[in-house]
C-alpha positions as CSV (number, residue, x, y, z in Angstrom):
1,M,57.9,97.6,65.1
2,E,60.2,100.6,65.7
3,S,62.3,98.6,68.2
4,M,62.7,95.8,65.6
5,E,63.8,98.4,63.0
6,M,66.5,99.6,65.5
7,V,67.7,96.1,66.1
8,R,67.9,95.5,62.3
9,L,69.9,98.7,61.8
10,F,72.3,97.8,64.7
11,L,72.9,94.3,63.4
12,G,73.4,95.5,59.9
13,A,76.0,98.1,61.0
14,F,77.8,95.5,63.1
15,A,77.9,92.8,60.4
16,R,79.7,95.3,58.0
17,F,82.8,94.9,60.2
18,L,83.7,91.8,58.3
19,L,84.2,93.9,55.2
20,N,86.0,96.7,57.1
21,P,89.7,96.9,56.3
22,L,90.5,98.6,59.6
23,F,89.2,95.6,61.5
24,W,91.5,93.3,59.6
25,L,94.4,95.7,60.1
26,V,93.8,95.5,63.9
27,V,93.7,91.7,63.5
28,L,97.1,91.8,61.7
29,L,98.5,94.0,64.4
30,M,97.2,91.5,67.0
31,A,98.8,88.6,65.1
32,S,102.2,90.5,65.2
33,Q,101.9,90.7,69.0
34,Y,101.3,86.9,69.3
35,S,104.3,86.4,67.0
36,R,106.4,88.5,69.4
37,V,105.3,86.2,72.3
38,A,106.2,83.2,70.2
39,R,109.7,84.6,69.5
40,N,110.2,85.1,73.2
41,E,109.3,81.4,73.8
42,M,111.7,80.3,71.1
43,Q,114.5,82.4,72.7
44,L,113.8,80.9,76.1
45,F,112.9,77.3,75.3
46,G,113.9,76.7,71.7
47,R,110.4,76.4,70.3
48,A,107.0,78.2,70.5
49,K,104.3,76.6,72.6
50,Y,101.2,77.6,70.7
51,S,100.3,78.4,67.0
52,V,100.2,82.1,66.3
53,A,97.4,81.5,63.7
54,R,95.3,79.6,66.2
55,Q,95.6,82.3,68.9
56,T,94.8,85.0,66.4
57,C,91.7,83.3,65.1
58,Y,90.5,82.4,68.6
59,F,90.9,85.9,70.1
60,A,89.6,87.6,66.9
61,L,86.3,85.7,67.4
62,L,86.2,86.7,71.1
63,G,86.9,90.3,70.1
64,L,83.8,90.2,67.9
65,A,81.7,89.0,70.9
66,G,83.2,91.6,73.2
67,G,82.7,94.4,70.5
68,F,79.0,93.3,70.2
69,M,78.6,93.6,74.0
70,A,80.3,97.0,74.2
71,S,78.3,98.3,71.2
72,L,75.0,97.4,72.9
73,L,76.1,99.4,76.0
74,L,77.3,102.4,74.0
75,V,74.0,102.6,72.1
76,F,71.9,101.9,75.2
77,F,73.6,104.8,77.1
78,G,73.4,107.0,74.0
79,I,77.0,108.1,74.1
80,S,77.8,110.4,71.2
81,L,81.4,109.9,70.0
82,L,81.5,113.5,68.6
83,D,81.1,115.0,72.1
84,I,83.5,113.1,74.3
85,G,86.8,114.6,73.1
86,I,88.4,111.7,71.3
87,I,90.5,114.2,69.2
88,Y,92.1,115.2,72.5
89,V,92.4,111.8,74.1
90,W,94.3,110.1,71.3
91,P,97.2,112.6,71.0
92,L,97.6,112.6,74.8
93,A,97.5,108.8,74.8
94,V,100.4,108.8,72.2
95,L,102.4,111.2,74.4
96,L,101.9,109.0,77.4
97,L,103.0,106.1,75.3
98,L,106.4,107.8,75.1
99,V,106.6,107.8,78.9
100,H,105.8,104.0,79.0
101,P,103.8,101.7,76.8
102,R,101.2,100.8,79.5
103,Y,100.1,104.4,79.8
104,I,98.5,104.3,76.3
105,C,95.4,103.0,78.0
106,F,92.4,105.4,77.7
107,A,91.9,105.3,81.5
108,Y,94.9,107.7,81.8
109,A,94.5,110.0,78.8
110,G,90.7,110.1,79.0
111,G,90.8,110.8,82.8
112,L,93.3,113.6,82.4
113,V,91.4,115.2,79.5
114,G,88.2,114.9,81.5
115,A,89.7,116.5,84.6
116,F,91.3,119.4,82.6
117,S,88.0,120.0,80.7
118,A,86.1,120.1,84.0
119,L,88.6,122.6,85.4
120,L,88.2,124.8,82.4
121,Q,84.4,124.6,82.8
122,L,84.7,125.8,86.4
123,L,87.2,128.6,85.5
124,E,84.9,129.7,82.6
125,Q,82.3,130.8,85.2
126,I,84.9,133.2,86.7
127,W,86.9,134.1,83.6
128,P,84.7,133.6,80.5
129,S,87.5,134.4,78.0
130,I,89.7,131.5,79.2
131,T,87.9,129.1,76.8
132,A,88.3,131.3,73.8
133,G,90.2,129.8,70.8
134,I,91.6,126.3,70.9
135,L,90.4,125.7,74.5
136,S,86.7,126.1,73.5
137,G,86.5,122.6,72.2
138,L,88.3,121.1,75.2
139,A,85.9,122.9,77.6
140,G,82.9,121.5,75.7
141,V,83.9,117.8,76.2
142,H,81.0,115.7,77.4
143,I,82.9,114.3,80.4
144,P,80.3,111.9,81.7
145,G,80.1,110.3,78.2
146,L,83.9,110.0,78.0
147,L,84.1,108.4,81.5
148,A,81.2,106.0,80.6
149,L,83.0,105.0,77.4
150,I,86.2,104.2,79.3
151,G,84.2,102.3,81.9
152,I,82.4,100.3,79.1
153,L,85.7,99.4,77.4
154,H,87.2,98.2,80.6
155,L,84.1,96.3,81.5
156,T,84.4,94.6,78.1
157,E,88.0,93.8,78.8
158,S,87.1,92.3,82.2
159,F,84.6,90.0,80.5
160,L,87.2,88.9,77.9
161,I,89.8,88.4,80.6
162,A,87.4,86.3,82.6
163,V,86.6,84.0,79.7
164,S,90.0,83.8,78.0
165,G,92.7,85.6,80.0
166,H,94.1,82.3,81.3
167,L,94.2,80.5,77.9
168,F,97.4,80.0,76.0
169,P,99.7,81.1,78.9
170,S,103.2,81.6,77.9
171,P,105.8,80.1,80.3
172,L,108.8,82.3,81.2
173,Y,111.8,82.7,83.4
174,L,111.7,86.0,85.3
175,K,114.3,87.7,87.4
176,T,112.8,89.0,90.6
177,D,114.1,90.1,94.0
178,K,113.7,86.4,95.0
179,G,116.0,85.3,92.2
180,V,115.1,83.8,88.8
181,V,111.7,82.1,89.1
182,G,109.3,80.5,86.7
183,G,105.9,81.8,85.8
184,Y,103.5,82.7,83.0
185,S,103.0,85.7,80.8
186,L,99.3,86.4,80.1
187,Q,99.5,88.5,77.0
188,K,96.1,88.8,75.2
189,F,95.0,91.1,72.4
190,W,91.5,91.4,71.0
191,P,90.2,93.4,68.0
192,L,87.2,95.3,69.1
193,P,84.6,96.3,66.4
194,L,82.2,98.9,67.9
195,V,79.0,100.5,66.7
196,G,78.8,103.9,68.2
197,L,76.7,107.0,67.9
198,M,77.2,110.4,66.5
199,A,74.8,113.2,67.6
200,L,74.3,115.8,64.9
201,L,72.3,119.0,64.9
202,V,70.4,119.1,61.6
203,P,67.4,121.1,60.3
204,Q,64.0,119.7,61.3
205,A,63.1,119.2,57.7
206,T,66.2,117.1,57.1
207,A,65.5,114.8,60.0
208,E,61.9,114.3,58.8
209,A,63.1,113.4,55.3
210,L,65.4,110.8,56.7
211,S,62.5,109.2,58.5
212,G,64.6,107.7,61.3
213,V,63.6,105.4,64.1
214,R,61.8,107.0,67.0
215,M,63.5,106.1,70.3
216,P,61.8,105.9,73.7
217,D,61.4,109.1,75.8
218,W,63.9,107.8,78.5
219,W,66.7,107.5,75.9
220,P,69.5,108.6,75.8
221,L,70.7,108.0,79.4
222,L,73.7,110.2,78.9
223,A,72.3,112.9,76.5
224,S,74.5,114.9,74.2
225,P,75.2,118.5,75.6
226,A,74.4,119.9,72.1
227,L,71.2,122.0,72.3
228,P,69.1,122.3,69.2
229,G,68.2,125.8,68.1
230,A,65.1,127.1,66.4
231,G,64.1,124.7,63.5
232,E,66.8,122.2,64.5
233,T,66.7,118.7,65.9
234,L,69.3,116.3,67.4
235,L,69.9,113.4,65.1
236,Y,71.7,110.2,66.2
237,L,73.5,108.2,63.6
238,L,75.0,104.7,64.0
239,T,78.7,104.7,63.1
240,P,81.3,101.9,63.0
241,I,84.7,102.3,64.7
242,V,87.4,99.8,65.3
243,A,89.5,99.6,68.5
244,G,91.8,97.1,70.1
245,L,92.1,95.8,73.7
246,G,95.1,94.4,75.3
247,Y,95.8,92.6,78.6
248,G,99.2,92.0,80.0
249,D,99.8,90.2,83.3
250,L,102.2,87.9,85.1
251,A,101.3,84.8,87.1
252,I,104.2,84.1,89.4
253,S,102.7,83.2,92.8
254,T,99.4,82.1,91.4
255,L,98.3,79.9,88.5
256,P,97.1,81.6,85.3
257,Q,93.4,80.8,85.8
258,Q,93.5,82.2,89.4
259,K,95.4,85.3,88.3
260,S,93.1,86.1,85.3
261,R,90.0,85.5,87.5
262,R,91.2,87.9,90.1
263,S,92.2,90.5,87.5
264,A,88.8,90.2,85.8
265,L,87.0,90.8,89.1
266,N,89.1,93.7,90.1
267,L,88.8,95.3,86.7
268,G,85.1,94.7,86.5
269,G,84.7,96.4,89.9
270,Y,86.7,99.4,88.7
271,S,84.7,99.6,85.5
272,L,81.3,99.6,87.3
273,A,82.6,102.2,89.8
274,L,83.7,104.4,86.9
275,I,80.4,104.1,85.0
276,A,78.5,104.9,88.3
277,A,80.8,108.0,88.7
278,A,80.0,109.0,85.1
279,F,76.2,109.0,85.9
280,L,76.9,110.8,89.2
281,A,78.8,113.5,87.3
282,F,76.1,113.7,84.7
283,H,73.4,114.5,87.3
284,Y,75.6,116.4,89.8
285,P,78.3,118.4,88.0
286,L,80.1,119.0,91.4
287,F,81.4,115.4,91.2
288,T,82.8,115.8,87.7
289,I,86.5,116.4,88.6
290,P,86.6,113.6,91.3
291,A,84.9,111.2,88.7
292,A,87.5,112.1,86.1
293,L,90.4,111.6,88.5
294,L,89.0,108.2,89.4
295,S,89.8,107.0,85.9
296,P,93.6,107.3,86.0
297,L,94.2,107.0,89.7
298,G,91.8,104.0,90.1
299,H,93.5,102.2,87.2
300,E,97.0,102.9,88.5
301,L,96.0,101.7,92.0
302,L,94.5,98.5,90.5
303,I,97.8,97.7,88.8
304,L,100.0,98.6,91.8
305,L,98.0,96.5,94.2
306,G,97.9,93.6,91.7
307,N,101.6,93.6,91.3
308,K,102.2,93.9,95.0
309,Q,100.0,90.9,95.7
310,E,101.6,88.8,93.0
311,F,105.3,89.5,93.8
312,S,105.0,89.7,97.6
313,R,104.0,86.0,97.9
314,A,106.3,83.0,97.4
315,P,106.7,82.0,93.8
316,L,105.1,78.7,92.7
317,F,108.0,77.7,90.4
318,A,111.4,78.1,91.9
319,A,114.4,75.8,92.5
320,L,113.9,73.0,95.1
321,E,116.3,71.3,97.4
322,N,115.0,67.8,96.4
323,G,113.9,67.2,92.9
324,V,113.0,69.5,90.0
325,K,109.6,71.1,89.4
326,I,107.8,71.1,86.1
327,L,106.9,74.6,85.0
328,D,105.0,73.6,81.9
329,I,104.6,70.9,79.2
330,F,104.5,71.5,75.5
331,P,101.3,70.3,73.8
332,R,101.6,67.1,71.6
333,S,104.9,66.2,73.1
334,P,106.2,62.9,74.6
335,A,105.8,64.5,78.1
336,A,102.2,65.4,77.4
337,A,101.6,61.8,76.0
338,A,103.0,60.4,79.2
339,G,100.6,62.4,81.3
340,L,103.1,64.8,82.9
341,I,101.6,68.2,84.0
342,S,102.7,71.5,85.4
343,G,103.5,71.5,89.1
344,Q,104.7,67.9,89.4
345,V,108.1,67.3,91.0
346,I,110.5,64.8,89.4
347,L,112.6,63.1,92.1
348,S,114.6,60.7,90.0
349,V,115.3,59.5,86.5
350,N,116.0,55.8,86.1
351,G,116.6,55.5,89.8
352,L,119.1,58.3,89.9
353,P,118.1,61.4,92.0
354,V,117.9,64.7,90.2
355,N,118.1,68.0,92.1
356,D,118.8,70.4,89.2
357,S,118.2,70.8,85.5
358,L,121.8,70.0,84.5
359,T,121.8,66.7,86.3
360,M,118.5,65.7,84.7
361,Q,119.6,66.7,81.2
362,N,122.8,64.6,81.6
363,I,120.9,61.5,82.9
364,M,118.3,61.8,80.2
365,G,121.0,62.2,77.6
366,L,122.5,58.8,78.7
367,A,119.1,57.1,78.9
368,G,118.7,56.6,75.2
369,S,115.1,56.9,74.1
370,K,113.2,55.9,77.2
371,A,113.3,56.9,80.9
372,N,111.4,56.1,84.0
373,L,110.5,59.2,86.1
374,E,109.7,59.0,89.8
375,I,107.1,61.7,90.5
376,Q,106.5,63.0,94.0
377,G,103.1,61.7,95.2
378,K,102.8,59.0,92.6
379,K,103.1,55.3,93.6
380,S,104.4,54.1,90.3
381,S,107.0,55.7,87.9
382,V,106.1,57.4,84.6
383,E,107.6,56.0,81.5
384,L,108.7,58.6,79.0
385,K,109.7,57.8,75.4
386,F,111.7,60.5,73.5
387,S,114.2,60.9,70.7
388,D,116.4,63.4,72.6
389,Y,116.2,65.5,75.8
390,R,115.1,68.7,74.0
391,S,112.2,66.9,72.3
392,T,110.6,65.7,75.6
393,G,108.5,68.8,75.9
394,I,109.3,69.4,79.6
395,I,109.9,72.9,80.8
396,L,111.5,72.9,84.3
397,A,111.3,75.6,86.8
398,P,114.6,77.6,86.6
399,D,117.5,77.0,88.9
400,Q,121.1,78.2,89.1
401,F,121.8,77.0,85.6
402,A,119.2,79.2,84.0
403,T,121.1,81.7,81.8
404,V,118.2,83.2,79.7
405,Y,115.5,85.1,81.5
406,L,113.4,88.2,81.4
407,E,113.4,91.1,83.7
408,V,110.2,93.2,84.1
409,K,110.0,96.5,85.9
410,Q,106.7,98.1,86.6
411,P,107.3,101.9,86.6
412,R,105.4,104.5,88.5
413,F,104.2,107.4,86.4
414,L,106.3,110.1,88.0
415,A,109.4,107.9,88.1
416,A,109.0,107.0,84.5
417,L,108.5,110.6,83.5
418,A,111.5,111.7,85.4
419,K,113.6,109.0,83.8
420,K,112.5,110.2,80.3
421,R,113.5,113.8,81.2
422,K,116.9,112.7,82.5
423,L,117.6,110.8,79.3
424,R,116.8,113.9,77.2
425,S,119.1,116.0,79.3
């Protein structure tokens, strides 16, 4: 009966997110990000590939599913949001944002706060007065709970990447050390409604008057460090919070589904390792500093290795000596209706060979409203009906005639910080 009452309270708290204005604010912010992606597509290709409203609705629903999963883990572990130093993590995350946008991730700010707090706790044993004043709160951060929260959020993100990271890929032209190549931008944003816990020290009589739900003796797994005094008890309250998750990746030498699958597996492994490190630090405080440093260093290593793998291999969509390669096809276009797909190589149009985008555009412009395309590997030609070349829906891999492209630089933390200091001076 008590377990059913707990389930009822949890479901009731989660359902209230539909009436929470903060949740809808995050949804609006998410929609603005998808609008930015659409604007980039319009700049590169003259039109947006996907509906902003459709993407927003789809990923908002997935965010609800991810938030439900993360909330179950937060409550199961018994992580108190009051004890894990969020008031220190958020300001540091904003400061790191000024270094570079990708450092706003809690893995960096949370790990640094945890490591500094653990260092203060060690120094406090030698120099007790060091934690007086404003440092007292920082020294009291429940580091295992903070690391477990970061691990849970990233585990949720890995789940969302696995099921939807490859959906609605945005084609792009990207300048690399191999020249301008084609690829996909995998930009995903999910609103994350969370039901968390707050551990409060209250008088015993107050707790009895509230007649809460009795939890099993083994719970919580990561107990709050707050110690009840005489006549006090520790009371856990369910509280709703709203967060947002974002995923940004590039698929240059792999297809979007392969890239997102690999990213999800790597991030999931990192998340499980961080959660395991949090439990290790909880039971053996000697491991607290290494566990805290695993958060930012492991996350940075994950990104650097992923980028190295992606950019060290040959790009999938680059200029060819014979023919032109299709990077992507717009949905509900003449090319889609003709059955053309990404990765196909067009060898000729109406019997005339095409080896670059300009030649193909000129031939298609003279073709009128119908053209026969010879596709590499196909025995018969493909008939394409269209009103003009721009309406065909074909996005070719870039060649020497590509004049609009993006350039992405992945900074290292110290290099980005040094650049910011140089700009100020």
